[in-house]
N, CA, C and O atoms as CSV, one atom per row, in Angstrom:
chain,resi,resn,atom,element,x,y,z
A,1,MET,N,N,9.887,-10.159,-5.365
A,1,MET,CA,C,9.218,-9.545,-4.256
A,1,MET,C,C,7.753,-9.992,-4.175
A,1,MET,O,O,7.235,-10.209,-3.079
A,2,ILE,N,N,7.095,-10.130,-5.307
A,2,ILE,CA,C,5.684,-10.512,-5.308
A,2,ILE,C,C,5.482,-11.906,-4.715
A,2,ILE,O,O,4.568,-12.081,-3.909
A,3,PRO,N,N,6.296,-12.909,-5.075
A,3,PRO,CA,C,6.104,-14.224,-4.453
A,3,PRO,C,C,6.283,-14.184,-2.931
A,3,PRO,O,O,5.554,-14.865,-2.209
A,4,ASP,N,N,7.239,-13.397,-2.438
A,4,ASP,CA,C,7.439,-13.294,-0.989
A,4,ASP,C,C,6.247,-12.634,-0.309
A,4,ASP,O,O,5.800,-13.097,0.741
A,5,ALA,N,N,5.735,-11.570,-0.889
A,5,ALA,CA,C,4.567,-10.898,-0.324
A,5,ALA,C,C,3.369,-11.843,-0.311
A,5,ALA,O,O,2.614,-11.880,0.661
A,6,PHE,N,N,3.196,-12.598,-1.380
A,6,PHE,CA,C,2.098,-13.558,-1.454
A,6,PHE,C,C,2.244,-14.639,-0.375
A,6,PHE,O,O,1.264,-15.038,0.254
A,7,MET,N,N,3.477,-15.102,-0.173
A,7,MET,CA,C,3.734,-16.150,0.817
A,7,MET,C,C,3.469,-15.648,2.255
A,7,MET,O,O,3.025,-16.416,3.109
A,8,LEU,N,N,3.739,-14.389,2.506
A,8,LEU,CA,C,3.621,-13.839,3.863
A,8,LEU,C,C,2.269,-13.185,4.146
A,8,LEU,O,O,2.046,-12.714,5.261
A,9,ARG,N,N,1.367,-13.145,3.174
A,9,ARG,CA,C,0.109,-12.408,3.324
A,9,ARG,C,C,-0.726,-12.832,4.525
A,9,ARG,O,O,-1.454,-12.013,5.084
A,10,ASN,N,N,-0.636,-14.084,4.929
A,10,ASN,CA,C,-1.413,-14.555,6.074
A,10,ASN,C,C,-0.829,-14.100,7.406
A,10,ASN,O,O,-1.450,-14.290,8.452
A,11,GLN,N,N,0.355,-13.501,7.376
A,11,GLN,CA,C,0.992,-13.033,8.605
A,11,GLN,C,C,0.841,-11.527,8.812
A,11,GLN,O,O,1.291,-11.011,9.835
A,12,TYR,N,N,0.236,-10.823,7.894
A,12,TYR,CA,C,0.086,-9.375,8.023
A,12,TYR,C,C,-0.671,-8.996,9.297
A,12,TYR,O,O,-0.321,-8.013,9.950
A,13,ALA,N,N,-1.685,-9.747,9.652
A,13,ALA,CA,C,-2.478,-9.441,10.846
A,13,ALA,C,C,-1.664,-9.591,12.129
A,13,ALA,O,O,-2.048,-9.049,13.165
A,14,ASP,N,N,-0.559,-10.309,12.078
A,14,ASP,CA,C,0.287,-10.507,13.258
A,14,ASP,C,C,1.242,-9.352,13.524
A,14,ASP,O,O,1.888,-9.326,14.571
A,15,LEU,N,N,1.348,-8.408,12.614
A,15,LEU,CA,C,2.255,-7.282,12.804
A,15,LEU,C,C,1.838,-6.481,14.035
A,15,LEU,O,O,0.653,-6.211,14.231
A,16,LYS,N,N,2.805,-6.105,14.857
A,16,LYS,CA,C,2.523,-5.387,16.106
A,16,LYS,C,C,2.851,-3.901,16.015
A,16,LYS,O,O,2.398,-3.119,16.850
A,17,MET,N,N,3.631,-3.502,15.016
A,17,MET,CA,C,4.012,-2.097,14.902
A,17,MET,C,C,3.006,-1.341,14.050
A,17,MET,O,O,2.223,-1.933,13.307
A,18,LEU,N,N,3.042,-0.021,14.174
A,18,LEU,CA,C,2.194,0.815,13.334
A,18,LEU,C,C,2.680,0.714,11.891
A,18,LEU,O,O,3.877,0.815,11.621
A,19,VAL,N,N,1.759,0.519,10.987
A,19,VAL,CA,C,2.071,0.429,9.563
A,19,VAL,C,C,1.354,1.576,8.864
A,19,VAL,O,O,0.176,1.827,9.119
A,20,VAL,N,N,2.064,2.267,7.989
A,20,VAL,CA,C,1.464,3.331,7.201
A,20,VAL,C,C,1.601,2.959,5.730
A,20,VAL,O,O,2.707,2.737,5.236
A,21,ILE,N,N,0.490,2.894,5.048
A,21,ILE,CA,C,0.467,2.622,3.614
A,21,ILE,C,C,0.280,3.968,2.921
A,21,ILE,O,O,-0.699,4.671,3.170
A,22,ILE,N,N,1.211,4.316,2.062
A,22,ILE,CA,C,1.135,5.569,1.318
A,22,ILE,C,C,1.062,5.202,-0.162
A,22,ILE,O,O,1.974,4.580,-0.706
A,23,ALA,N,N,-0.027,5.592,-0.797
A,23,ALA,CA,C,-0.260,5.187,-2.187
A,23,ALA,C,C,-0.630,6.383,-3.042
A,23,ALA,O,O,-1.447,7.215,-2.646
A,24,GLY,N,N,-0.027,6.464,-4.213
A,24,GLY,CA,C,-0.361,7.522,-5.158
A,24,GLY,C,C,-1.667,7.214,-5.872
A,24,GLY,O,O,-1.865,6.110,-6.378
A,25,GLU,N,N,-2.544,8.189,-5.908
A,25,GLU,CA,C,-3.853,7.980,-6.539
A,25,GLU,C,C,-3.762,7.712,-8.039
A,25,GLU,O,O,-4.696,7.156,-8.619
A,26,GLN,N,N,-2.661,8.093,-8.674
A,26,GLN,CA,C,-2.489,7.879,-10.110
A,26,GLN,C,C,-1.638,6.639,-10.411
A,26,GLN,O,O,-1.109,6.508,-11.514
A,27,ASP,N,N,-1.505,5.738,-9.445
A,27,ASP,CA,C,-0.694,4.525,-9.618
A,27,ASP,C,C,-1.249,3.711,-10.782
A,27,ASP,O,O,-2.433,3.376,-10.807
A,28,LYS,N,N,-0.378,3.396,-11.749
A,28,LYS,CA,C,-0.792,2.602,-12.905
A,28,LYS,C,C,-0.326,1.148,-12.799
A,28,LYS,O,O,-0.616,0.336,-13.677
A,29,LEU,N,N,0.396,0.821,-11.723
A,29,LEU,CA,C,0.879,-0.549,-11.538
A,29,LEU,C,C,-0.054,-1.384,-10.671
A,29,LEU,O,O,-0.231,-2.579,-10.910
A,30,ILE,N,N,-0.641,-0.761,-9.677
A,30,ILE,CA,C,-1.582,-1.492,-8.822
A,30,ILE,C,C,-2.866,-0.692,-8.669
A,30,ILE,O,O,-2.884,0.523,-8.865
A,31,ASP,N,N,-3.916,-1.377,-8.325
A,31,ASP,CA,C,-5.198,-0.727,-8.044
A,31,ASP,C,C,-5.234,-0.468,-6.538
A,31,ASP,O,O,-5.488,-1.378,-5.749
A,32,ILE,N,N,-4.979,0.779,-6.149
A,32,ILE,CA,C,-4.872,1.065,-4.717
A,32,ILE,C,C,-6.206,0.895,-3.999
A,32,ILE,O,O,-6.227,0.643,-2.794
A,33,ASP,N,N,-7.321,1.027,-4.720
A,33,ASP,CA,C,-8.620,0.872,-4.070
A,33,ASP,C,C,-8.939,-0.578,-3.746
A,33,ASP,O,O,-9.835,-0.844,-2.945
A,34,THR,N,N,-8.225,-1.522,-4.354
A,34,THR,CA,C,-8.437,-2.924,-3.979
A,34,THR,C,C,-7.226,-3.472,-3.229
A,34,THR,O,O,-7.373,-4.005,-2.129
A,35,GLN,N,N,-6.028,-3.347,-3.811
A,35,GLN,CA,C,-4.856,-3.960,-3.194
A,35,GLN,C,C,-4.411,-3.248,-1.919
A,35,GLN,O,O,-4.221,-3.894,-0.888
A,36,SER,N,N,-4.245,-1.941,-1.973
A,36,SER,CA,C,-3.817,-1.209,-0.777
A,36,SER,C,C,-4.913,-1.226,0.282
A,36,SER,O,O,-4.625,-1.347,1.473
A,37,ALA,N,N,-6.157,-1.106,-0.141
A,37,ALA,CA,C,-7.274,-1.147,0.809
A,37,ALA,C,C,-7.380,-2.517,1.474
A,37,ALA,O,O,-7.703,-2.605,2.659
A,38,ARG,N,N,-7.113,-3.581,0.726
A,38,ARG,CA,C,-7.140,-4.926,1.315
A,38,ARG,C,C,-6.039,-5.074,2.348
A,38,ARG,O,O,-6.281,-5.610,3.430
A,39,LEU,N,N,-4.838,-4.612,2.041
A,39,LEU,CA,C,-3.745,-4.659,3.008
A,39,LEU,C,C,-4.109,-3.847,4.250
A,39,LEU,O,O,-3.846,-4.272,5.375
A,40,HIS,N,N,-4.704,-2.698,4.043
A,40,HIS,CA,C,-5.128,-1.847,5.157
A,40,HIS,C,C,-6.106,-2.600,6.062
A,40,HIS,O,O,-6.024,-2.489,7.285
A,41,SER,N,N,-7.004,-3.343,5.489
A,41,SER,CA,C,-7.971,-4.088,6.313
A,41,SER,C,C,-7.338,-5.299,6.993
A,41,SER,O,O,-7.842,-5.759,8.017
A,42,ASP,N,N,-6.250,-5.819,6.445
A,42,ASP,CA,C,-5.576,-6.986,7.037
A,42,ASP,C,C,-4.675,-6.635,8.211
A,42,ASP,O,O,-4.410,-7.488,9.059
A,43,VAL,N,N,-4.200,-5.397,8.276
A,43,VAL,CA,C,-3.260,-4.983,9.319
A,43,VAL,C,C,-4.016,-4.145,10.347
A,43,VAL,O,O,-4.542,-3.080,10.021
A,44,THR,N,N,-4.068,-4.624,11.575
A,44,THR,CA,C,-4.861,-3.977,12.627
A,44,THR,C,C,-4.407,-2.542,12.894
A,44,THR,O,O,-5.226,-1.624,12.899
A,45,GLN,N,N,-3.133,-2.350,13.110
A,45,GLN,CA,C,-2.602,-1.032,13.445
A,45,GLN,C,C,-2.048,-0.384,12.183
A,45,GLN,O,O,-0.838,-0.347,11.959
A,46,CYS,N,N,-2.960,0.121,11.369
A,46,CYS,CA,C,-2.558,0.604,10.050
A,46,CYS,C,C,-3.274,1.895,9.705
A,46,CYS,O,O,-4.448,2.084,10.025
A,47,LYS,N,N,-2.542,2.779,9.045
A,47,LYS,CA,C,-3.121,3.993,8.477
A,47,LYS,C,C,-2.906,3.935,6.971
A,47,LYS,O,O,-1.876,3.456,6.496
A,48,PHE,N,N,-3.880,4.424,6.235
A,48,PHE,CA,C,-3.837,4.400,4.780
A,48,PHE,C,C,-3.950,5.835,4.268
A,48,PHE,O,O,-4.964,6.499,4.485
A,49,GLN,N,N,-2.917,6.304,3.595
A,49,GLN,CA,C,-2.886,7.670,3.093
A,49,GLN,C,C,-2.740,7.652,1.582
A,49,GLN,O,O,-1.772,7.111,1.049
A,50,LYS,N,N,-3.700,8.243,0.898
A,50,LYS,CA,C,-3.617,8.393,-0.556
A,50,LYS,C,C,-2.999,9.750,-0.867
A,50,LYS,O,O,-3.311,10.747,-0.215
A,51,VAL,N,N,-2.120,9.783,-1.866
A,51,VAL,CA,C,-1.465,11.019,-2.279
A,51,VAL,C,C,-2.005,11.406,-3.658
A,51,VAL,O,O,-1.822,10.685,-4.638
A,52,ALA,N,N,-2.665,12.545,-3.707
A,52,ALA,CA,C,-3.245,13.020,-4.970
A,52,ALA,C,C,-2.148,13.389,-5.964
A,52,ALA,O,O,-1.048,13.779,-5.574
A,53,ALA,N,N,-2.454,13.262,-7.234
A,53,ALA,CA,C,-1.557,13.669,-8.329
A,53,ALA,C,C,-0.192,13.001,-8.239
A,53,ALA,O,O,0.820,13.621,-8.565
A,54,ASN,N,N,-0.149,11.760,-7.807
A,54,ASN,CA,C,1.102,11.027,-7.736
A,54,ASN,C,C,0.844,9.578,-8.110
A,54,ASN,O,O,-0.273,9.077,-7.976
A,55,GLY,N,N,1.893,8.909,-8.583
A,55,GLY,CA,C,1.760,7.536,-9.039
A,55,GLY,C,C,2.423,6.537,-8.106
A,55,GLY,O,O,2.411,6.703,-6.886
A,56,HIS,N,N,3.000,5.500,-8.694
A,56,HIS,CA,C,3.565,4.395,-7.929
A,56,HIS,C,C,4.804,4.803,-7.136
A,56,HIS,O,O,5.017,4.314,-6.027
A,57,MET,N,N,5.609,5.681,-7.687
A,57,MET,CA,C,6.853,6.111,-7.039
A,57,MET,C,C,6.607,7.451,-6.351
A,57,MET,O,O,7.056,8.491,-6.832
A,58,ILE,N,N,5.896,7.424,-5.226
A,58,ILE,CA,C,5.477,8.673,-4.586
A,58,ILE,C,C,6.631,9.522,-4.074
A,58,ILE,O,O,6.455,10.714,-3.822
A,59,GLN,N,N,7.812,8.925,-3.916
A,59,GLN,CA,C,8.953,9.685,-3.437
A,59,GLN,C,C,9.537,10.597,-4.526
A,59,GLN,O,O,10.378,11.451,-4.242
A,60,LEU,N,N,9.086,10.408,-5.769
A,60,LEU,CA,C,9.537,11.243,-6.875
A,60,LEU,C,C,8.495,12.314,-7.183
A,60,LEU,O,O,7.305,12.108,-6.944
A,61,PRO,N,N,8.936,13.459,-7.712
A,61,PRO,CA,C,7.957,14.486,-8.086
A,61,PRO,C,C,7.035,13.947,-9.179
A,61,PRO,O,O,7.471,13.170,-10.028
A,62,PRO,N,N,5.773,14.352,-9.165
A,62,PRO,CA,C,4.840,13.888,-10.200
A,62,PRO,C,C,5.300,14.347,-11.583
A,62,PRO,O,O,5.866,15.429,-11.734
A,63,ILE,N,N,5.053,13.524,-12.569
A,63,ILE,CA,C,5.339,13.870,-13.969
A,63,ILE,C,C,4.129,14.603,-14.516
A,63,ILE,O,O,3.001,14.122,-14.410
A,64,ARG,N,N,4.359,15.738,-15.087
A,64,ARG,CA,C,3.242,16.535,-15.610
A,64,ARG,C,C,3.288,16.576,-17.115
A,64,ARG,O,O,2.431,17.198,-17.742
């Protein structure tokens, strides 16, 4: 998946649909303040939502 995302990164600005980036603030796999924020700036019609007390798999309940 990473090589495909890297290959397509120059096409993100061409997206015409609304894109919502949802990132867990406790993500230990990626740095959401750089990677997710960069994607947010590359996509014109984009919303960026951080989820407190959650990690990379935001669809799962947080581990306490």
